[in-house]
C-alpha positions as CSV (number, residue, x, y, z in Angstrom):
1,M,0.0,0.0,0.0
2,R,1.4,3.4,-1.0
3,S,1.9,5.9,1.9
4,L,-0.9,8.4,2.4
5,I,1.4,10.3,4.7
6,S,-0.5,13.5,4.3
7,H,-3.5,11.7,6.0
8,Q,-1.5,9.5,8.4
9,K,1.0,12.1,9.6
10,P,-0.5,15.5,8.7
11,K,2.1,17.4,10.8
12,S,5.1,15.8,9.2
13,P,7.6,17.8,7.0
14,I,6.6,15.7,4.0
15,S,2.9,16.5,4.5
16,E,3.8,20.2,4.7
17,Q,5.5,19.9,1.3
18,Y,2.3,18.5,-0.2
19,R,0.4,21.4,1.2
20,T,3.0,23.8,-0.3
21,L,2.4,22.0,-3.6
22,R,-1.3,22.5,-3.3
23,T,-0.8,26.2,-2.5
24,N,1.5,26.7,-5.5
25,I,-1.0,25.0,-7.8
26,Q,-3.8,27.2,-6.6
27,F,-1.8,30.4,-7.2
28,S,-0.2,29.2,-10.5
29,N,-3.0,30.8,-12.6
30,V,-4.8,33.7,-11.1
31,D,-7.0,34.2,-14.2
32,R,-8.5,30.6,-14.2
33,N,-9.7,28.3,-11.5
34,I,-7.8,25.0,-11.8
35,R,-10.3,22.2,-11.3
36,S,-8.5,19.2,-12.9
37,I,-4.9,18.2,-12.6
38,M,-3.0,15.4,-14.3
39,V,0.0,14.0,-12.4
40,T,2.5,12.1,-14.6
41,S,6.3,11.4,-14.8
42,S,8.9,10.7,-17.5
43,F,9.2,7.0,-16.7
44,Q,7.8,4.4,-14.2
45,E,8.8,4.2,-10.6
46,E,9.3,8.0,-10.1
47,G,6.6,8.4,-7.4
48,K,3.9,9.9,-9.5
49,S,1.1,7.8,-8.0
50,T,2.2,8.5,-4.4
51,T,2.4,12.2,-5.2
52,A,-1.0,12.2,-6.9
53,A,-2.7,10.4,-4.0
54,N,-1.3,12.7,-1.4
55,L,-2.1,15.7,-3.4
56,A,-5.8,14.5,-3.6
57,V,-5.7,14.1,0.2
58,V,-4.5,17.7,0.9
59,F,-7.1,19.2,-1.4
60,A,-9.8,17.2,0.4
61,Q,-8.4,18.4,3.8
62,Q,-9.1,21.9,2.5
63,G,-12.8,21.0,2.4
64,K,-13.0,20.5,-1.4
65,R,-15.0,17.7,-2.9
66,V,-12.2,15.7,-4.6
67,L,-12.3,12.9,-7.1
68,F,-9.1,10.9,-7.5
69,V,-9.1,9.1,-10.8
70,D,-6.9,6.2,-11.9
71,G,-6.2,7.2,-15.5
72,D,-3.4,4.6,-15.7
73,L,-5.3,2.0,-17.7
74,R,-2.2,-0.1,-18.2
75,K,-0.8,-0.5,-14.6
76,P,-3.5,0.8,-12.3
77,T,-2.6,1.2,-8.6
78,V,-5.4,3.3,-6.9
79,Q,-7.2,0.2,-5.7
80,Y,-4.1,-0.8,-3.8
81,T,-3.5,2.7,-2.3
82,F,-7.0,2.9,-1.0
83,Q,-7.5,-0.9,-0.5
84,S,-10.5,-1.0,-2.8
85,E,-11.9,-3.4,-5.3
86,N,-11.4,-2.6,-9.0
87,H,-14.1,-4.6,-10.8
88,I,-15.9,-1.5,-11.9
89,G,-14.2,1.8,-12.8
90,L,-13.2,4.3,-15.4
91,T,-13.2,1.9,-18.3
92,N,-16.7,0.7,-17.5
93,V,-18.0,4.3,-17.4
94,L,-16.3,5.2,-20.7
95,T,-17.8,2.2,-22.5
96,K,-21.2,3.0,-21.1
97,Q,-21.4,-0.2,-19.0
98,T,-22.2,1.8,-15.9
99,T,-22.6,5.4,-14.7
100,L,-20.2,7.7,-13.0
101,G,-22.3,7.6,-9.8
102,A,-22.3,3.9,-9.7
103,A,-18.5,3.6,-10.3
104,V,-17.3,6.2,-7.8
105,K,-16.4,4.9,-4.4
106,S,-16.1,6.8,-1.1
107,S,-12.7,6.6,0.6
108,H,-11.9,6.5,4.3
109,I,-10.9,10.2,4.0
110,T,-13.5,13.0,4.3
111,D,-14.4,14.7,1.0
112,L,-12.3,12.3,-1.0
113,W,-13.8,9.9,-3.5
114,I,-12.0,7.5,-5.9
115,L,-12.6,6.2,-9.4
116,T,-10.5,3.1,-10.0
117,S,-9.4,2.2,-13.5
118,G,-11.8,-0.8,-13.9
119,P,-10.8,-3.7,-16.2
120,I,-7.6,-3.1,-18.3
121,P,-8.8,-2.4,-21.8
122,P,-7.0,-3.3,-25.1
123,N,-7.2,0.3,-26.3
124,P,-6.4,2.7,-23.3
125,A,-5.2,5.6,-25.4
126,E,-8.3,5.5,-27.6
127,L,-10.6,5.5,-24.5
128,L,-8.8,8.5,-22.9
129,G,-9.0,10.4,-26.2
130,S,-12.6,9.6,-26.9
131,Q,-15.6,11.9,-26.9
132,A,-16.9,9.9,-24.0
133,M,-13.9,11.1,-21.9
134,E,-14.7,14.7,-22.7
135,E,-18.3,14.2,-21.7
136,L,-17.3,12.4,-18.5
137,L,-15.0,15.2,-17.5
138,E,-17.8,17.7,-17.7
139,E,-20.0,15.4,-15.6
140,M,-17.2,15.2,-13.0
141,Y,-17.0,19.0,-12.9
142,S,-20.7,19.1,-12.0
143,Q,-20.2,16.9,-9.0
144,F,-16.7,17.6,-7.7
145,D,-14.6,20.7,-6.9
146,M,-11.3,19.1,-7.9
147,I,-10.4,16.1,-10.1
148,I,-6.9,14.6,-9.9
149,F,-5.8,12.1,-12.5
150,D,-3.0,9.6,-11.9
151,T,-1.8,8.8,-15.5
152,P,0.9,6.6,-17.1
153,P,4.4,8.1,-17.7
154,V,4.9,10.3,-20.7
155,L,7.8,8.7,-22.6
156,P,6.8,5.0,-22.8
157,V,3.2,5.4,-23.9
158,A,0.9,8.0,-25.5
159,D,-1.9,8.0,-22.9
160,A,-0.7,11.0,-20.9
161,H,-0.3,13.2,-24.1
162,I,-3.9,12.5,-25.0
163,L,-5.3,13.6,-21.6
164,A,-2.9,16.5,-21.3
165,N,-5.1,19.1,-23.1
166,Q,-8.2,18.0,-21.3
167,C,-7.0,18.9,-17.9
168,D,-6.5,22.4,-16.5
169,G,-2.9,21.7,-15.4
170,I,-0.2,19.1,-15.3
171,V,2.3,18.2,-12.5
172,L,5.4,16.4,-13.7
173,V,7.1,14.2,-11.0
174,M,10.8,13.4,-11.4
175,K,12.9,11.1,-9.2
176,S,16.0,12.9,-8.1
177,G,19.1,11.6,-9.7
178,A,17.2,9.1,-11.9
179,V,16.1,11.1,-14.9
180,E,18.5,12.4,-17.6
181,K,18.1,16.0,-18.6
182,D,17.3,15.1,-22.2
183,A,14.5,12.8,-21.0
184,A,13.1,15.5,-18.7
185,L,13.1,18.0,-21.5
186,K,11.5,15.6,-23.9
187,A,8.7,14.9,-21.5
188,K,8.1,18.6,-21.0
189,D,8.1,19.2,-24.8
190,I,5.6,16.3,-25.4
191,L,3.2,17.7,-22.9
192,E,3.4,21.3,-24.1
193,N,3.1,20.2,-27.7
194,A,-0.1,18.4,-26.8
195,D,-1.4,21.8,-25.6
196,G,-1.0,20.8,-22.0
197,K,-0.4,23.4,-19.3
198,L,2.6,22.4,-17.3
199,L,2.2,23.9,-13.8
200,G,5.5,22.7,-12.4
201,V,7.8,19.8,-11.4
202,V,8.0,17.8,-8.2
203,L,11.5,16.7,-7.4
204,N,11.0,13.4,-5.6
205,Q,13.1,11.3,-3.2
206,K,15.8,13.9,-2.7
207,K,18.2,12.5,-0.1
208,Q,18.6,14.5,3.0
209,P,21.0,14.0,6.0
210,V,18.2,14.0,8.6
211,D,14.9,12.7,7.2
212,G,16.2,10.6,4.3
213,Q,13.8,12.1,1.7
214,Y,11.3,14.8,1.1
215,Y,9.1,16.2,-1.7
216,Y,9.8,19.5,-3.3
217,Y,7.8,21.6,-5.7
218,G,10.0,23.2,-8.2
219,T,9.6,25.4,-11.2
220,K,9.2,24.4,-14.9
221,V,12.0,22.3,-16.3
């Protein structure tokens, strides 16, 4: 189970960094209210899913109605993070097998709901880029204050590029010391060429002498 440290230890330094991330997102665009955020990374194993889940928690702690969506239709993890079943989820809603209301599950955290991926489809990129996805996002807006998507990494597959321009903003997670500069710049270029709004970068797992690691919200790459 991924650590929901912002819920389990809300007074910890790492939880404070997530709240700082939340604040920076809210002030990143004074002309537009950001209501949907896509969290991604360049590659797997950079901590994007942990960052996305904790970001959802700190927005819920602010009293917002938050929907955390598993948009990784290839290697979904939200069901593990929240110890939930994944028989019905996003893919079922997009293929009209069920409704959003029937697929959304409450979490053990006040004001936070989750939408797991559902069964892994043969065509994840096509589903995320469909008209049904656009319509579903509008329905989500009518029911929730903030929607946070955990999506696949940018460089291996096209899924994140497709969803990029449908969300109000993108947070790119990078594991400290693990991503080459060229790869980071390529991920940035792909997202921006897809008309996505890159809000900033989270530098993850930065070694520190005292605590071992922390999360830091940086500027654009």
